[in-house]
N, C-alpha and C positions, 0 to 999 in steps of 0.2 A: 589445191590437190584435187586430183581425179579419184573419186572413191566408187568402186563398185560393191554394192550391198546385196548379199544373196539371202532371199526370204522365202517364206513358205507359199506365198501368194500375194494377190493384191485385194486389201479390204475395198469393200463396195457395198450398196445397199442391201444386197441379199445376203452377204457375208462380211459383216463389220468388223469381226475379230480376226479375219484370216491374215496372217501376217502384220497384224497392227503393229507389234513392237518393233519391227524392222523397218517398216515403212514409215513410221513416225521419226525414227532416227534418219532416214533418209531425207525426209523433208526438213528436219531440223540442221542437217549438214548443208543442203542446199540453201537454206535460208541465211546461214553463216557466210556465204559466199563461195562454196566449193562446187565444182562439177560432180554431180551424182548421178550414177546409173543404178538404178533399182532391178536387179534380176529376180524375178518372180518365178518361181519353180513349184508349180501346181499340180500335183500328182494325186490328187484326192480321188476318190470313187466315183463310178459313172453316176450315181444319182445326184451328185453336185453338179447340177448343169450349169455350162459355161462354154464359151468358144474354145475349140481345142487348136493346138498348133502354137505359132510363134505370132504374138503381136507387139507392136511398137507404138508408143504414144509419150506425150510429155503431160504430167499432171503436177501441180503444186511446185514447179520449178525443178521436178525430177524427171530425168529421163527413164522411161520404164520399158522394159524389155520383158515380155512374159512369156513362157514355155508352159503349155497347159496339156497335159495327157492324163486320161483318166485310167492310171494302171490298175487301179484295184488291188486283187491279191496278187498279180504279176509281181509287185515290188517285194513281196514276200519271198519269191524264188531267187530274185537276182541280187538282192541285198545291197550292200553298199556299190557293189561293181555297175549294177545297173542305175543306181541314182548317179553315180559318178559319169558315167556315159551321157546321162541327161544334162547334167551341170556342164559337161564339156561342150556340147551342143549350144546350150544357154550362152555360155561364156564366148564361144565364137562368134554367136550372133551379137553380142552386146559390144565385142572388139570392132566386129565390121561396121555396126552402127556409129559407134562414138571412140573408138580407139582404145589403146591399151591403159588400164587403170594403173594408179601408183600403189593400190592397195586394194585387196579384197577382205570384206568384212563380212563373215556368215555366222548364222544364230542357230542354236539347237542342234542336238547331236546328230541326226541323221544327213542334214544339209552340210553342217561342219566336216562330218568325216567324208562325205563325196568330195568337199573343197579341199581337203587335205590329200586325199588320193590323186587328186588331178594337179595338183601344185607343181610337182616335179616337171610334168609335161607341158605346161602352161607358163611357168614362171612368175609368180607373185608373191610379194609379202600377204602374209596371212593372219587376220585378227579373228580370233573366235569368241563370241559371246555366248556363254551358257546359261539357258533360263530353267531347263527341264526339272519339272517337278518330282519325277520319279528317281532322280539322284538322291533325294531325301529320304526315300523308303529304307528300312533297315536292310534289305536285300534287293538291290536294283537287278532287273533282269539281266541276263548274261549278254544278250545283244547290246544292251545300252552301254554296258562297261566295254565292250569290244569296240563301240563307236567312239566313246571318249578317248579311249587308248590310242586310237587312229588320228582323230581330230586334235586332240591335244599334243601329240608328238609332231606335228608339223607347224602348229601355232607359233607365230613370232609374238605375239602377245595373247594371252588369254585372261577374259574377263568374266566375271560372275556377278549375277545382279543383286545379291546380297551377301553380308558378310557371312550369314548361316552357309550358304552355298559354296563360298569360298573355303571355309572351314571342311565341308563336306568333300569338296574337291581334293584338298589336301590329303584327308583321310584315305581317300580312294585310290588316289594316283601319286601321291607325294608332290604334285605340282602346285605351284604358287599362282594364283589367280588375282588379277586386280579389281578391286570394288569399284563398280561403276553401276550406279542404279537405274532402271528404267525412267525414262522422262515421261511427263504428264503435259497434255494439251492445255497449258494453263490459260490459253487465249480463250478456251471454251469452258473449262471447269471453274476457274478463278474470275471468269466474267459474269457469273450468275449473282444475284442478291441474295443472301441467306434470308430465308421468311419460314422458319421451322414450325411445324405443326406439333403441338404437345403429344407425346406418346408415338410419335410416326417414325418407324424403324424402315429403312431400306437395305436392300442386300442385292448384289449383282454379280451375276456369273453362270457359267455354264450349269446345267441342271444334270449333275453326274455325281456318282457317289462320294467322291473325294471330297466335294465342296461341303457334304454333309448338311444341305440344307433342311434335312428330316431332323436333325439334333436343334437347329435353330427354331423350327417350327415347335418342338418339344419346349424349348426354353420360352418361347413366347406364350405356350399355354400354362407355365408354370406362373409367369407373371399376370397372365389374365386372372388365373385362379386366386390369384393374391388380391384381387380388386382393383383392377387399372381399366376403367371403361373407355378411357382414350386411346388405349394401345392398339395400333394397327401395323401391319408388316405388308410392304410391297417387295415382290420378288421380280427381278428382271432377268431374264435369260431364257434360253431355250435348252433343250436336250432330253434323254432318253428317260430322266427321273420325273418329268412334268406330271404324267397321270398318277403315279404313284404319290408324289408329293401333296397334289391335290386331293387325294384319297385319305392322305394321312391328315391334313388339316380339317378335313370333315370329321373323321374319327377323333380328334383331339377336341372337337367344339369350338375351333376358332376360324372355321371357313369363312364366316363373316367379316372377320378381321383381315385376312390374308387377301391380296390381289396378285396375281400373276399376270404380267403384262406381256409376256414373250419378249423377244429380242428388241433392242430398242438402239437408236442411233445415238452418237455421243452427245449431240446438242439437247435432245430429250432425256437424256439420263443426267446430264447436269442441271437441268431444270428440276428434274425429280430430286436430286439429291438438295437443292435449295429447299425444299419443304421438310426435309428429314431432321427429327431431332438428334439421331444418331444413325450411324450405319455399322452394319454387323456383318461378319464373316466367320464361319464355323469350320474352316479347311482343317484337315488333318495335316498336310504338308502345302506349303507354298515356298518357291524359291524367292519369290518377292511380295507379290499382291499389289499390283497396280491399281486395282481399284479402290484400296484403301487410300492412296495417295490422291486419287481423283476426288474421292470424297473431302479429304483434306483440303485440297484445293479450292472446294467449294465451301469451305468453311465448317465442316460437319465433324464433330467427334467421332472417332471409329472404336468400335470394340472386335476384338481379333483374338481367336484362340494362339496360342503361343506354337505357330505352326512352321517356325523357321525365319522366312523372311521378314515377316512383320516385326519380328522381336527386336530388329535393328533400328526401328525409327518410330514405333508407337510407344510414345512415352507418356509421363504423367501429364504433360500439356496438351498432348493431342489426342489420347484415348485411354482406353482400358485393355490390357492383356489379360486371358483368362486361361483356366483348363479345358478339357475337352468334353466333360460332362454336361448335360442339358442343364443342370442345377448350377454347376459353374459359370456357364454361360449366361444363366437368367440372373445370378447375382452381377455379373459384370454389366448386363445392359441395364438393371435397376441402378447401379452406381452412376452409369453415365446419364441416364434419364434423370436423375435426381441431382446433377450438378449445373450449375452455371459456367459455362464455358466462354472462354475468351475466342471467339470466331476468328476473329482477324490474326490472332498468333498461329492459330492452326492453320490458316490460308498462307500466312507469310511463310512457315516452315516449308510447306510443299512447293511455292515458288522460289524460294532461295535455293533449294536442294535439287528440284527435280524439274525445271523449266527447260524447254528445248534448248536455248541458249548456253546454259550451264553446262548440259550434258554434250552439247554439240563441242565445246571448248575442250572438255576432258578428253573427248575421243579423238579429236585432232592430235592432241598431245601423242596419245598412245599410237595413232598411226606413223607419227614422225618416228617413234620409237621402233615400232615394227619394221618399217622402211630401212632403218639403219641396222638393224639385227639381220634382216633378210640379205642387205647388202654385204655384210661381214661374213655371213655363211656361205652364201652363193659365190662370194669371190668376183663380183662383177660390179660395174658403177651403177646400173639402173635396172629396173624389172622389165624394161622394153626390148632385151636382146633376144638372140636366139634361144627358143626353148630348151630346157635341159632334156636328157633322156626320160623316157616314161619311168614311172616309179614300180615298185612292185604291186600286182594285183592283189586284192583281197582273196582270201583263201575261199576254195569252192564251198558253196553250200552256206555261205555266211548269213546269219539271219537278217533281217530287215531293219532299218534304222528307225522306222517310222512308228506311228502310234505314241509320239508325245502328246500329252494333253493340250487341249485348248488352252490360251492364254489365260483366260479369266477363270 
């Protein structure tokens, strides 16, 4: 099968999380023997330095076609219509280089809305995977609700990355989504040998308000006050909250216990996880929580708030779920640090349910379903015929689809 995956950009040394979910799936599908084109639509702001225009390359068995333009705030003026136009340019570049795909697979609200609006003009089956954490909020932004209405209406198959997100999609739209979790690079994370240091906690994620690392620091301070001289925390990630979090650790009297590493590559994160007694995540909302699965693949028990996605896979055998207060989180951390865990059981769960081969096989089943549905709806034998008439454009002034949170 020839698969075109639409993602937010191409991960690399200076941007390890950019489009990471999408690109990992593209690699897994290629490793399973399929021809995969990864269409990277990178419209980040000007200060994200990278080559502009269209680039073509082959990486990890995947054909990569990247369109990079620093739209900045222009994207907020054009909304879905502008991004649809850019996706059309990228799609045509992919087709010229590698031929028509059998199926297009898009991820996240904005990119999926663009792929949906362009679907009638280009004629392809569309699979949409939803990850966007903002949908878990009590009142998602209007632009986001508009985006999912466009994307889901055109999707031949709709995927949610957690049961909680699937339920939320049903509440918001009445549409049923198939649960397919994010995959984990088990070759990297399950390839490390656990050597936990007593009392060593690790957290990984963007340093943004939603991740609530400040609450995790308060929980660590609670434990430290209870008399745990061995307790330490390593914080991996970058973001606008870093300076404030460092100041908060100082104010709590735990600066000597907390290390901020900045961003790290996956191999370095895996090696760090091998030294952890437990992994902690204090987010308010998570559609999935891939960092938790990465920690589990490394054999590390996890402690997470009941933030949505983690509720579906953090069990008594793999970790501890807690409430949202600092004291509840501290109690969960104490429980995890005081227990003798079967780390091989934790690792085995992650590998059996989230390895690239497992997820790729499930996706191929859904692609075949999407192609069959598309053929029936379009009334034609294959997706490579003459394009259908253009679809109706989005209404003028439609808000932009972007601003979805970074994946970790």
